[in-house]
mmCIF file of the C-alpha atoms, coordinates in Angstrom:
data_MODEL
# 
_entry.id   MODEL 
# 
loop_
_atom_site.group_PDB 
_atom_site.id 
_atom_site.type_symbol 
_atom_site.label_atom_id 
_atom_site.label_alt_id 
_atom_site.label_comp_id 
_atom_site.label_asym_id 
_atom_site.label_entity_id 
_atom_site.label_seq_id 
_atom_site.pdbx_PDB_ins_code 
_atom_site.Cartn_x 
_atom_site.Cartn_y 
_atom_site.Cartn_z 
_atom_site.occupancy 
_atom_site.B_iso_or_equiv 
_atom_site.pdbx_formal_charge 
_atom_site.auth_seq_id 
_atom_site.auth_comp_id 
_atom_site.auth_asym_id 
_atom_site.auth_atom_id 
_atom_site.pdbx_PDB_model_num 
ATOM 1   C CA . UNK A 1 1   ? 0.001   0.001  0.000   1.00 0.00 ? 1   UNK A CA 1 
ATOM 2   C CA . UNK A 1 2   ? 2.776   2.437  0.953   1.00 0.00 ? 2   UNK A CA 1 
ATOM 3   C CA . UNK A 1 3   ? 4.738   1.440  -2.158  1.00 0.00 ? 3   UNK A CA 1 
ATOM 4   C CA . UNK A 1 4   ? 1.728   2.186  -4.370  1.00 0.00 ? 4   UNK A CA 1 
ATOM 5   C CA . UNK A 1 5   ? 1.242   5.557  -2.683  1.00 0.00 ? 5   UNK A CA 1 
ATOM 6   C CA . UNK A 1 6   ? 4.944   6.387  -3.081  1.00 0.00 ? 6   UNK A CA 1 
ATOM 7   C CA . UNK A 1 7   ? 4.841   5.335  -6.752  1.00 0.00 ? 7   UNK A CA 1 
ATOM 8   C CA . UNK A 1 8   ? 1.746   7.471  -7.319  1.00 0.00 ? 8   UNK A CA 1 
ATOM 9   C CA . UNK A 1 9   ? 3.375   10.493 -5.673  1.00 0.00 ? 9   UNK A CA 1 
ATOM 10  C CA . UNK A 1 10  ? 6.581   10.082 -7.682  1.00 0.00 ? 10  UNK A CA 1 
ATOM 11  C CA . UNK A 1 11  ? 4.599   9.746  -10.918 1.00 0.00 ? 11  UNK A CA 1 
ATOM 12  C CA . UNK A 1 12  ? 2.572   12.825 -10.039 1.00 0.00 ? 12  UNK A CA 1 
ATOM 13  C CA . UNK A 1 13  ? 5.733   14.793 -9.243  1.00 0.00 ? 13  UNK A CA 1 
ATOM 14  C CA . UNK A 1 14  ? 7.385   13.786 -12.529 1.00 0.00 ? 14  UNK A CA 1 
ATOM 15  C CA . UNK A 1 15  ? 4.331   14.689 -14.603 1.00 0.00 ? 15  UNK A CA 1 
ATOM 16  C CA . UNK A 1 16  ? 4.058   18.119 -12.920 1.00 0.00 ? 16  UNK A CA 1 
ATOM 17  C CA . UNK A 1 17  ? 7.767   18.713 -13.534 1.00 0.00 ? 17  UNK A CA 1 
ATOM 18  C CA . UNK A 1 18  ? 7.432   17.794 -17.199 1.00 0.00 ? 18  UNK A CA 1 
ATOM 19  C CA . UNK A 1 19  ? 4.448   20.111 -17.624 1.00 0.00 ? 19  UNK A CA 1 
ATOM 20  C CA . UNK A 1 20  ? 6.401   22.958 -16.059 1.00 0.00 ? 20  UNK A CA 1 
ATOM 21  C CA . UNK A 1 21  ? 9.273   22.321 -18.485 1.00 0.00 ? 21  UNK A CA 1 
ATOM 22  C CA . UNK A 1 22  ? 6.885   22.289 -21.461 1.00 0.00 ? 22  UNK A CA 1 
ATOM 23  C CA . UNK A 1 23  ? 5.698   25.779 -20.547 1.00 0.00 ? 23  UNK A CA 1 
ATOM 24  C CA . UNK A 1 24  ? 9.290   27.031 -20.730 1.00 0.00 ? 24  UNK A CA 1 
ATOM 25  C CA . UNK A 1 25  ? 9.727   26.318 -24.435 1.00 0.00 ? 25  UNK A CA 1 
ATOM 26  C CA . UNK A 1 26  ? 13.079  27.225 -25.888 1.00 0.00 ? 26  UNK A CA 1 
ATOM 27  C CA . UNK A 1 27  ? 12.897  30.080 -28.331 1.00 0.00 ? 27  UNK A CA 1 
ATOM 28  C CA . UNK A 1 28  ? 11.749  33.635 -28.381 1.00 0.00 ? 28  UNK A CA 1 
ATOM 29  C CA . UNK A 1 29  ? 8.652   35.420 -27.353 1.00 0.00 ? 29  UNK A CA 1 
ATOM 30  C CA . UNK A 1 30  ? 7.031   37.539 -30.038 1.00 0.00 ? 30  UNK A CA 1 
ATOM 31  C CA . UNK A 1 31  ? 8.585   40.635 -28.445 1.00 0.00 ? 31  UNK A CA 1 
ATOM 32  C CA . UNK A 1 32  ? 12.072  39.104 -28.333 1.00 0.00 ? 32  UNK A CA 1 
ATOM 33  C CA . UNK A 1 33  ? 11.831  38.008 -31.953 1.00 0.00 ? 33  UNK A CA 1 
ATOM 34  C CA . UNK A 1 34  ? 10.655  41.440 -33.048 1.00 0.00 ? 34  UNK A CA 1 
ATOM 35  C CA . UNK A 1 35  ? 13.411  43.174 -31.101 1.00 0.00 ? 35  UNK A CA 1 
ATOM 36  C CA . UNK A 1 36  ? 16.017  41.019 -32.842 1.00 0.00 ? 36  UNK A CA 1 
ATOM 37  C CA . UNK A 1 37  ? 14.332  41.515 -36.196 1.00 0.00 ? 37  UNK A CA 1 
ATOM 38  C CA . UNK A 1 38  ? 14.269  45.270 -35.631 1.00 0.00 ? 38  UNK A CA 1 
ATOM 39  C CA . UNK A 1 39  ? 17.964  45.338 -34.730 1.00 0.00 ? 39  UNK A CA 1 
ATOM 40  C CA . UNK A 1 40  ? 18.850  43.200 -37.722 1.00 0.00 ? 40  UNK A CA 1 
ATOM 41  C CA . UNK A 1 41  ? 16.835  45.255 -40.214 1.00 0.00 ? 41  UNK A CA 1 
ATOM 42  C CA . UNK A 1 42  ? 18.002  48.547 -38.688 1.00 0.00 ? 42  UNK A CA 1 
ATOM 43  C CA . UNK A 1 43  ? 21.605  47.535 -39.183 1.00 0.00 ? 43  UNK A CA 1 
ATOM 44  C CA . UNK A 1 44  ? 21.150  46.108 -42.687 1.00 0.00 ? 44  UNK A CA 1 
ATOM 45  C CA . UNK A 1 45  ? 19.095  49.060 -43.992 1.00 0.00 ? 45  UNK A CA 1 
ATOM 46  C CA . UNK A 1 46  ? 21.151  51.647 -42.063 1.00 0.00 ? 46  UNK A CA 1 
ATOM 47  C CA . UNK A 1 47  ? 18.072  53.091 -40.357 1.00 0.00 ? 47  UNK A CA 1 
ATOM 48  C CA . UNK A 1 48  ? 18.691  55.799 -37.757 1.00 0.00 ? 48  UNK A CA 1 
ATOM 49  C CA . UNK A 1 49  ? 17.244  55.532 -34.247 1.00 0.00 ? 49  UNK A CA 1 
ATOM 50  C CA . UNK A 1 50  ? 14.812  58.364 -34.968 1.00 0.00 ? 50  UNK A CA 1 
ATOM 51  C CA . UNK A 1 51  ? 13.627  56.650 -38.160 1.00 0.00 ? 51  UNK A CA 1 
ATOM 52  C CA . UNK A 1 52  ? 13.370  53.291 -36.379 1.00 0.00 ? 52  UNK A CA 1 
ATOM 53  C CA . UNK A 1 53  ? 11.153  54.815 -33.680 1.00 0.00 ? 53  UNK A CA 1 
ATOM 54  C CA . UNK A 1 54  ? 8.681   55.964 -36.329 1.00 0.00 ? 54  UNK A CA 1 
ATOM 55  C CA . UNK A 1 55  ? 9.072   53.111 -38.784 1.00 0.00 ? 55  UNK A CA 1 
ATOM 56  C CA . UNK A 1 56  ? 8.912   49.868 -36.815 1.00 0.00 ? 56  UNK A CA 1 
ATOM 57  C CA . UNK A 1 57  ? 5.503   50.330 -35.182 1.00 0.00 ? 57  UNK A CA 1 
ATOM 58  C CA . UNK A 1 58  ? 4.062   50.704 -38.692 1.00 0.00 ? 58  UNK A CA 1 
ATOM 59  C CA . UNK A 1 59  ? 6.192   47.840 -40.032 1.00 0.00 ? 59  UNK A CA 1 
ATOM 60  C CA . UNK A 1 60  ? 5.002   45.479 -37.294 1.00 0.00 ? 60  UNK A CA 1 
ATOM 61  C CA . UNK A 1 61  ? 1.410   46.621 -37.821 1.00 0.00 ? 61  UNK A CA 1 
ATOM 62  C CA . UNK A 1 62  ? 1.805   45.506 -41.450 1.00 0.00 ? 62  UNK A CA 1 
ATOM 63  C CA . UNK A 1 63  ? 3.290   42.187 -40.327 1.00 0.00 ? 63  UNK A CA 1 
ATOM 64  C CA . UNK A 1 64  ? 0.334   41.591 -37.986 1.00 0.00 ? 64  UNK A CA 1 
ATOM 65  C CA . UNK A 1 65  ? -2.197  42.371 -40.712 1.00 0.00 ? 65  UNK A CA 1 
ATOM 66  C CA . UNK A 1 66  ? -0.415  40.103 -43.195 1.00 0.00 ? 66  UNK A CA 1 
ATOM 67  C CA . UNK A 1 67  ? -0.272  37.331 -40.583 1.00 0.00 ? 67  UNK A CA 1 
ATOM 68  C CA . UNK A 1 68  ? -4.047  37.561 -40.155 1.00 0.00 ? 68  UNK A CA 1 
ATOM 69  C CA . UNK A 1 69  ? -4.531  37.264 -43.922 1.00 0.00 ? 69  UNK A CA 1 
ATOM 70  C CA . UNK A 1 70  ? -2.084  34.357 -44.173 1.00 0.00 ? 70  UNK A CA 1 
ATOM 71  C CA . UNK A 1 71  ? -3.630  32.560 -41.197 1.00 0.00 ? 71  UNK A CA 1 
ATOM 72  C CA . UNK A 1 72  ? -7.005  32.616 -42.951 1.00 0.00 ? 72  UNK A CA 1 
ATOM 73  C CA . UNK A 1 73  ? -5.409  31.186 -46.096 1.00 0.00 ? 73  UNK A CA 1 
ATOM 74  C CA . UNK A 1 74  ? -3.690  28.412 -44.128 1.00 0.00 ? 74  UNK A CA 1 
ATOM 75  C CA . UNK A 1 75  ? -6.948  27.621 -42.366 1.00 0.00 ? 75  UNK A CA 1 
ATOM 76  C CA . UNK A 1 76  ? -8.595  27.151 -45.756 1.00 0.00 ? 76  UNK A CA 1 
ATOM 77  C CA . UNK A 1 77  ? -5.666  25.114 -47.063 1.00 0.00 ? 77  UNK A CA 1 
ATOM 78  C CA . UNK A 1 78  ? -5.971  22.714 -44.123 1.00 0.00 ? 78  UNK A CA 1 
ATOM 79  C CA . UNK A 1 79  ? -9.547  21.949 -45.170 1.00 0.00 ? 79  UNK A CA 1 
ATOM 80  C CA . UNK A 1 80  ? -8.102  20.368 -48.311 1.00 0.00 ? 80  UNK A CA 1 
ATOM 81  C CA . UNK A 1 81  ? -6.456  17.643 -46.253 1.00 0.00 ? 81  UNK A CA 1 
ATOM 82  C CA . UNK A 1 82  ? -9.834  16.031 -45.685 1.00 0.00 ? 82  UNK A CA 1 
ATOM 83  C CA . UNK A 1 83  ? -10.113 13.125 -48.149 1.00 0.00 ? 83  UNK A CA 1 
ATOM 84  C CA . UNK A 1 84  ? -13.833 13.878 -48.554 1.00 0.00 ? 84  UNK A CA 1 
ATOM 85  C CA . UNK A 1 85  ? -13.183 17.377 -49.913 1.00 0.00 ? 85  UNK A CA 1 
ATOM 86  C CA . UNK A 1 86  ? -15.145 17.981 -53.098 1.00 0.00 ? 86  UNK A CA 1 
ATOM 87  C CA . UNK A 1 87  ? -13.887 19.679 -56.259 1.00 0.00 ? 87  UNK A CA 1 
ATOM 88  C CA . UNK A 1 88  ? -16.126 22.663 -55.498 1.00 0.00 ? 88  UNK A CA 1 
ATOM 89  C CA . UNK A 1 89  ? -14.514 22.958 -52.059 1.00 0.00 ? 89  UNK A CA 1 
ATOM 90  C CA . UNK A 1 90  ? -11.029 22.661 -53.564 1.00 0.00 ? 90  UNK A CA 1 
ATOM 91  C CA . UNK A 1 91  ? -11.936 25.451 -55.961 1.00 0.00 ? 91  UNK A CA 1 
ATOM 92  C CA . UNK A 1 92  ? -12.963 27.664 -53.036 1.00 0.00 ? 92  UNK A CA 1 
ATOM 93  C CA . UNK A 1 93  ? -9.740  26.788 -51.213 1.00 0.00 ? 93  UNK A CA 1 
ATOM 94  C CA . UNK A 1 94  ? -7.414  27.658 -54.079 1.00 0.00 ? 94  UNK A CA 1 
ATOM 95  C CA . UNK A 1 95  ? -9.314  30.860 -54.873 1.00 0.00 ? 95  UNK A CA 1 
ATOM 96  C CA . UNK A 1 96  ? -9.143  31.821 -51.197 1.00 0.00 ? 96  UNK A CA 1 
ATOM 97  C CA . UNK A 1 97  ? -5.379  31.272 -51.136 1.00 0.00 ? 97  UNK A CA 1 
ATOM 98  C CA . UNK A 1 98  ? -4.834  33.367 -54.278 1.00 0.00 ? 98  UNK A CA 1 
ATOM 99  C CA . UNK A 1 99  ? -7.069  36.124 -52.893 1.00 0.00 ? 99  UNK A CA 1 
ATOM 100 C CA . UNK A 1 100 ? -5.055  36.078 -49.650 1.00 0.00 ? 100 UNK A CA 1 
ATOM 101 C CA . UNK A 1 101 ? -1.822  36.573 -51.628 1.00 0.00 ? 101 UNK A CA 1 
ATOM 102 C CA . UNK A 1 102 ? -3.394  39.467 -53.517 1.00 0.00 ? 102 UNK A CA 1 
ATOM 103 C CA . UNK A 1 103 ? -4.626  41.004 -50.254 1.00 0.00 ? 103 UNK A CA 1 
ATOM 104 C CA . UNK A 1 104 ? -1.138  40.690 -48.739 1.00 0.00 ? 104 UNK A CA 1 
ATOM 105 C CA . UNK A 1 105 ? 0.366   42.388 -51.806 1.00 0.00 ? 105 UNK A CA 1 
ATOM 106 C CA . UNK A 1 106 ? -2.196  45.190 -51.552 1.00 0.00 ? 106 UNK A CA 1 
ATOM 107 C CA . UNK A 1 107 ? -1.196  45.668 -47.934 1.00 0.00 ? 107 UNK A CA 1 
ATOM 108 C CA . UNK A 1 108 ? 2.458   45.917 -49.030 1.00 0.00 ? 108 UNK A CA 1 
ATOM 109 C CA . UNK A 1 109 ? 1.534   48.647 -51.504 1.00 0.00 ? 109 UNK A CA 1 
ATOM 110 C CA . UNK A 1 110 ? -0.589  50.491 -48.958 1.00 0.00 ? 110 UNK A CA 1 
ATOM 111 C CA . UNK A 1 111 ? 2.150   50.462 -46.343 1.00 0.00 ? 111 UNK A CA 1 
ATOM 112 C CA . UNK A 1 112 ? 4.839   51.377 -48.859 1.00 0.00 ? 112 UNK A CA 1 
ATOM 113 C CA . UNK A 1 113 ? 3.200   54.779 -49.118 1.00 0.00 ? 113 UNK A CA 1 
ATOM 114 C CA . UNK A 1 114 ? 3.444   55.157 -45.349 1.00 0.00 ? 114 UNK A CA 1 
ATOM 115 C CA . UNK A 1 115 ? 7.064   53.971 -45.324 1.00 0.00 ? 115 UNK A CA 1 
ATOM 116 C CA . UNK A 1 116 ? 7.980   56.621 -47.918 1.00 0.00 ? 116 UNK A CA 1 
ATOM 117 C CA . UNK A 1 117 ? 7.001   59.319 -45.419 1.00 0.00 ? 117 UNK A CA 1 
ATOM 118 C CA . UNK A 1 118 ? 9.621   58.025 -42.975 1.00 0.00 ? 118 UNK A CA 1 
ATOM 119 C CA . UNK A 1 119 ? 12.445  56.438 -44.986 1.00 0.00 ? 119 UNK A CA 1 
ATOM 120 C CA . UNK A 1 120 ? 14.307  57.362 -48.159 1.00 0.00 ? 120 UNK A CA 1 
ATOM 121 C CA . UNK A 1 121 ? 13.773  55.165 -51.226 1.00 0.00 ? 121 UNK A CA 1 
ATOM 122 C CA . UNK A 1 122 ? 17.317  53.839 -50.804 1.00 0.00 ? 122 UNK A CA 1 
ATOM 123 C CA . UNK A 1 123 ? 16.608  52.709 -47.225 1.00 0.00 ? 123 UNK A CA 1 
ATOM 124 C CA . UNK A 1 124 ? 13.309  51.136 -48.255 1.00 0.00 ? 124 UNK A CA 1 
ATOM 125 C CA . UNK A 1 125 ? 15.193  49.245 -50.961 1.00 0.00 ? 125 UNK A CA 1 
ATOM 126 C CA . UNK A 1 126 ? 17.828  48.107 -48.456 1.00 0.00 ? 126 UNK A CA 1 
ATOM 127 C CA . UNK A 1 127 ? 15.072  47.115 -46.051 1.00 0.00 ? 127 UNK A CA 1 
ATOM 128 C CA . UNK A 1 128 ? 13.369  45.035 -48.724 1.00 0.00 ? 128 UNK A CA 1 
ATOM 129 C CA . UNK A 1 129 ? 16.669  43.346 -49.528 1.00 0.00 ? 129 UNK A CA 1 
ATOM 130 C CA . UNK A 1 130 ? 17.227  42.588 -45.853 1.00 0.00 ? 130 UNK A CA 1 
ATOM 131 C CA . UNK A 1 131 ? 13.625  41.644 -45.114 1.00 0.00 ? 131 UNK A CA 1 
ATOM 132 C CA . UNK A 1 132 ? 13.369  37.922 -44.408 1.00 0.00 ? 132 UNK A CA 1 
ATOM 133 C CA . UNK A 1 133 ? 10.466  37.611 -46.839 1.00 0.00 ? 133 UNK A CA 1 
ATOM 134 C CA . UNK A 1 134 ? 12.236  39.193 -49.797 1.00 0.00 ? 134 UNK A CA 1 
ATOM 135 C CA . UNK A 1 135 ? 15.737  37.772 -50.117 1.00 0.00 ? 135 UNK A CA 1 
ATOM 136 C CA . UNK A 1 136 ? 16.406  34.054 -49.990 1.00 0.00 ? 136 UNK A CA 1 
ATOM 137 C CA . UNK A 1 137 ? 20.054  34.495 -49.018 1.00 0.00 ? 137 UNK A CA 1 
ATOM 138 C CA . UNK A 1 138 ? 19.198  37.030 -46.313 1.00 0.00 ? 138 UNK A CA 1 
ATOM 139 C CA . UNK A 1 139 ? 16.318  34.889 -45.121 1.00 0.00 ? 139 UNK A CA 1 
ATOM 140 C CA . UNK A 1 140 ? 18.632  31.963 -44.619 1.00 0.00 ? 140 UNK A CA 1 
ATOM 141 C CA . UNK A 1 141 ? 21.227  34.144 -42.880 1.00 0.00 ? 141 UNK A CA 1 
ATOM 142 C CA . UNK A 1 142 ? 18.636  35.767 -40.614 1.00 0.00 ? 142 UNK A CA 1 
ATOM 143 C CA . UNK A 1 143 ? 17.152  32.417 -39.616 1.00 0.00 ? 143 UNK A CA 1 
ATOM 144 C CA . UNK A 1 144 ? 20.627  30.927 -39.130 1.00 0.00 ? 144 UNK A CA 1 
ATOM 145 C CA . UNK A 1 145 ? 21.504  33.831 -36.822 1.00 0.00 ? 145 UNK A CA 1 
ATOM 146 C CA . UNK A 1 146 ? 18.254  33.392 -34.896 1.00 0.00 ? 146 UNK A CA 1 
ATOM 147 C CA . UNK A 1 147 ? 18.845  29.640 -34.559 1.00 0.00 ? 147 UNK A CA 1 
ATOM 148 C CA . UNK A 1 148 ? 22.371  30.256 -33.245 1.00 0.00 ? 148 UNK A CA 1 
ATOM 149 C CA . UNK A 1 149 ? 20.996  32.615 -30.618 1.00 0.00 ? 149 UNK A CA 1 
ATOM 150 C CA . UNK A 1 150 ? 18.278  30.125 -29.632 1.00 0.00 ? 150 UNK A CA 1 
ATOM 151 C CA . UNK A 1 151 ? 20.880  27.348 -29.383 1.00 0.00 ? 151 UNK A CA 1 
ATOM 152 C CA . UNK A 1 152 ? 23.072  29.492 -27.143 1.00 0.00 ? 152 UNK A CA 1 
ATOM 153 C CA . UNK A 1 153 ? 20.032  30.306 -25.004 1.00 0.00 ? 153 UNK A CA 1 
ATOM 154 C CA . UNK A 1 154 ? 19.312  26.574 -24.580 1.00 0.00 ? 154 UNK A CA 1 
ATOM 155 C CA . UNK A 1 155 ? 22.861  25.900 -23.381 1.00 0.00 ? 155 UNK A CA 1 
ATOM 156 C CA . UNK A 1 156 ? 22.500  28.479 -20.618 1.00 0.00 ? 156 UNK A CA 1 
# 
């Protein structure tokens, strides 16, 4: 009886410990990621501190709006995994995905006008080149840098 109780308590303790560890996922919070992204883009596009103060709230607003659009598209795309999906449903899915891309591009155009009020065309160009969504080489480098930082964080 005592052995069973001890085993139960140990099992309970281990499961609580594992749950606590799961909550402390390695990686970055949204704020940490954005801070690193801001520093990276500021350096690559040679944005001044004054420009960064004005620019990045708008830039992250755009990112949030595009994420919302993309999340809706992914939600639709997941519906296509159902083997019972009809051709009519597939048609709606693919049209929804294309419309989401168009909406995201329209957002880029809309926000470009706002960016022009803060940054020079040269800095906007440099920003686009450094932006993780625009340049494959930069995207890989940015993600490699982020992964290195996350790996170092895990070691500590």
